N, C-alpha and C positions, 0 to 999 in steps of 0.2 A: 223717676222720669224726666220731660224736658220741659218742665213746666219755668222752672225760671230762666231760661235760655229765651221758653217763645216771647218773655216781655220785654224783654232784649234788642230781641232781632229787628224787626219790622223787613223794609227791604231798601237796600243799599242806590245807592244813586250810580253804582253800576249793574245790576243787575236792574234797575227801571229802566235804564235806556240800554239795554241788553238788545232789540230789535237794531237800534245804532251801531252796536259794536259787531253785530251779526253781517251788518252790511258794508261791513268797512272791510271785514274779512274778505265777503265777498269778492270787493274788489280787489282786496290785497293778494287773494287767491287765485284770479283769475288772472291779476296781469302778470303772477310769478308762472304758470301756466305758459302764459302766451310770450314773456320776455325770458325763463330761464327754465324751459322746459324739462332741463338735462335734472332739476330737482324731483319732480311728480315721476321720473324717468328711475331715477335711485332709488327710492322709496318704493315704487312698484315692487323691486327686486326680492323686498323683506315682508315676505308673505312665507302662511305655516294653513296650509287647509283651508285656501282660501280667505286668508283670517291675515289684514296686514300687523305686522308686528308693531311699528312706529303708529299707527292709529289705536293699538290695544292697548300700548303704555298709557297713553293719552286718556284713553276710556277708561280704567283702572284710576285715573286721578282723577277723573270726574266721578265715579259713581262710590268708588270709597269712602268719601268722608259722607255721603248721604245714608250707605248702610251703617256707619258709625252710628245717625242718629234716632234709630229704630230699636228701642227698647221692645224684646218680646215677651216679658214679665208682663205687662203688660195687656194681652192676650189675654190672661187672668180673669180681667175684668169685663170679657165682652156679654159673657150674662147675665150682668146686672142692669142694662140699658141697652138691649138688641136693635131697635127698631132703627138707629141710625146706621147700626154696620149690615143687616139688611138692606138699606136702602145703597148703599154703598156697594155692597158687594154685587146684587142681583143689576143695580145700572154697569156697574164697569165691568162685569164678565158674560152676563144676559141679554144685554142690550147695546150696549157701546160698541162693543167689534162687528154686530151687526149691521147697526144704522150706520156706522163709519163704511163699509162697505158699499150699502146700496147709495146714500150720496153719493159715493167716490165714482160709483159705478156708472149711475147717474147721468153725471158732467162728467167724466173722463171717454165715456163711450157713446154719448147720447149726444146733450147738449155741447161739448165741446169738440163732437166729431170731425169738424171742418178743420180745426186749429190742430187738433192733436193726432199722430199716427199711431194706428193701432198698437205697436210693438213699445211705442211710449205710453200708451194710456197702462198698458199692462204693468210698468215696469212704476207709474206714477198709483197707479191702483196699491201693487204688493205693497207701496212706502206708507200709502195711506193705512192699509190695514195694517202694520205694524206698529204706527202712531197709535189706531185705534185698539189695541190690544194688550197696551201696556199703560195703565192710569200712574200718575206719577205718585213718587212716594218722595219729593223731595220739597220743592218748592208749594208743593200745599200746605208746609208748614209756615212757609211765608204769607199766602194766602187766609191762611186760617186766621192769622194774628192780625192780616187789616182787616176783617172781619168781624174783630172781638170773638174768633170761635174758642168753644172749648180745648184747651192745648193740650189737656190729657186724653181731653176720646180721639183729638185728629190724632194722638200718636197711636191708641188703636186701631184707630181706620188704617193707619198707614200698615202697619206691622202687620195686619190680616191682611192684606192686599200682596203683600212681599211674602207673605206665607203661599198663596194662590198661583203667584206668577211662578212660581219655583214648578207648579205639577199642572197650571192650567195654559199658560201661556204659548206653549209650544203645541200642542193641541188645535187649541181656538185658530192661532195662527195657521198651520197646516189645513183645516178645515176651507179656513175661508179664502187663502190662496188658489188651493184645489177650485173652490164654488166657482171661481174667477179664469180657471186653464193655464193656470201657471203652472210650471213644476217646480216641485219639492226636491230641494237639497235636506235630505231630512239628516244625515249627518251633522252639516255645517249650520243645521239648524240648532241640534240639540248641543253640538261641539259651542255654539256660541249662546247661548244660555248661561251654559252650566260656565265658561269663562266671562259672562259680564253681570252672573246675575250670583250665580250659587260660591263661586269665588271670592270675590266681593263682600258678600253678603257675608260667609263665615268668618273673613278675614274680622269684616267690622266688627263683629259679635263678640271673638277673643280677643279682639282692641280694646274695647269696650269695657270688658270685665276685666280686665288683668289691669287698666288706667285706673278702672273704679276701683277694683279690693286692692290698689297700692296707693293712691290719691284721693281718693272720695267723691262722692257725685258733683257736689261744687265745684271742687277742677275741672272735670271731665266737662261738666256742661257751660263754664262760663270761660275754660281759659284753652282747656287741649282741643275742642271742637273747633274756636276760631281760629286755631290755626292753621286748617283747611280750608278757609272762606276764598281766597282768593287762588290758592291749587285749582281746583273745582272750575271756578269759571276760566283760568287761565288755561286751564288743560281743551277746554271746549272749544275757546278759539281760536287756539293752535289749531286742533284737528279740524275745525271748520279750513283754518285755510289751506290746511290740506286738501282735505275733500274739495275743495272748489278749486284749487289749481289742477286736479283730475277734469272739472266739470265747466271748464272754464269754455272749450268750445262747444258743450252745448248749451249752454248759459245764452254765447252772444250769438248762436242758429236760432236760440229758441228764446227769445227774452221775455216774449209773452208769458209762457210757460209758468216762469214764478207765481203770474199774478192769476191765472189758472186752476195752479197747483191751490193756490190760497184760499180761493174762494168757499171750494166743498168741506176745506178744513175749519172755516170760521163757522158757516154753518152747522158744524157737527158739533163745533164746543159750545154753542151756543145753546143748541138745540139739548145737546146730554144735561148741561145743568139745570134747565130749565126743569127736566126730565125730576131730575133728583132733589132739585130744590121746591118746585112746586109736592114731589112727592111728601116729602115732609113735612111741607106746609099742612098738608089733607090728613096725616098721619098725627100732626099738632104737638109736632118734633121745637123746642125753644130754636130760636135763632142760631145762638151762639152751637147748635148741631147740625142745625141746619146746612148754613152756610158753607161748613163746611163738607161738605155732604155731596154738596154741588161743586164744590172745585177742584175735591178730589177726581170726579167722573167726568168731568170738563178738560183738567191740565192734564199731559202725559207725559209722562218715561221718555224725554226724547232720547235722551242720552244713550236708553236701551237698544229705543227701537233705532237712530239713529247707528247706532254699530252692529245688531243683526243684519240691518239693511248693507250694510258696507259687507259682511263673510257674505253674506247670501248670494249678494248679485253684483259687489264690486264697488269701488271708490266711483268709477266713471257711470253707473248706471242712472236710471232716472228714478230707481225708488229714493235711492240714498240720495237725489236732491228732494224728491218728494217729504224725506223727511226731517230735511235740513228749512226747508220753508216749513214746515211745523213748526222750529226752533223759531223761525223768524215772524209768524204774527205772534206765540205762545206770548211773550209778557204783555204787550196793547191790550188781547184780546180782552186777558186776563185780570188787568184792572178796569178794564168797561165793566168786568163782572164784578169786580169787589165792590165798585161806587153802585152799582146794579144792588146788590146784596145789600151793602148800606144802607140805601135810600129807603130799599122795604121793609125794614129792620120791624116797622108797626104792623106789619103783615102778622108778628110773629107773637104779639105786645100779647093778646089774648089767651094763648097758648099755654 
């Protein structure tokens, strides 16, 4: 399992200030789009089936290291303590996508109607839906560590959610987009999930098995995986620069929209955390299971959401912008929830 690695992981300074790095990428990307438009124009030519090849490569660099961390053998332990898994699965797949849709629809189409044109509101709703249907599979290891969560059980939760993503992500997204009156390009949606979930997941599993067989579990956890840490963040930041080089005009014309998108995303994140965390308290689960259960639902697999948004709606779409705002708010909001979880540890002492 991944327990040994978890004890040493924590959150790096780079990850802690990810919001600042994302903000810098916004500025750099917009500047490139305004002053060197030939760069996004050239990149836009490298597409296949509506999928940007340069962006796809960067997304694979982000997602593959995360898939390396998933040990599907841990799924065998699900039956031993099912309550935490039940909370995670129901919160992530039967509550979170629908509350995200409801909250985003309320803000984009009702409360912010005077500020957001209807076409952009549809795009922003689509981006929010993609975030809501993609529960966290990587950073949750960090949030679990910071709340002194049970590393082995967190691993089980992540493994189960990755399996569910394979079969549930497409129908959930399609259903909610359909409810919002948004056209669903089924072929692109299915291809996106295959490209950005199935392929890196299979590659991660094969690599994991091969390396462990040759070098052992200790080498894999403490040496091999660490080689990819900077690759993930670097791929994310480069991808954001490309994205914002396409989004520059939209942002410059609608700077307020970043804040308008962030508000419902933050409300949804905090709400879902307390749904899972409170449920765990009600079921009298220990804090080291309750905290990660809340974190995995609150945080998002934003790499997948960004990838699918770009594939479905394009680099210049409001949907892609909305998913990137999810990246922008993720770390500071999750650090706030980590603090809340740590400050309420005594709630679970009697359980």
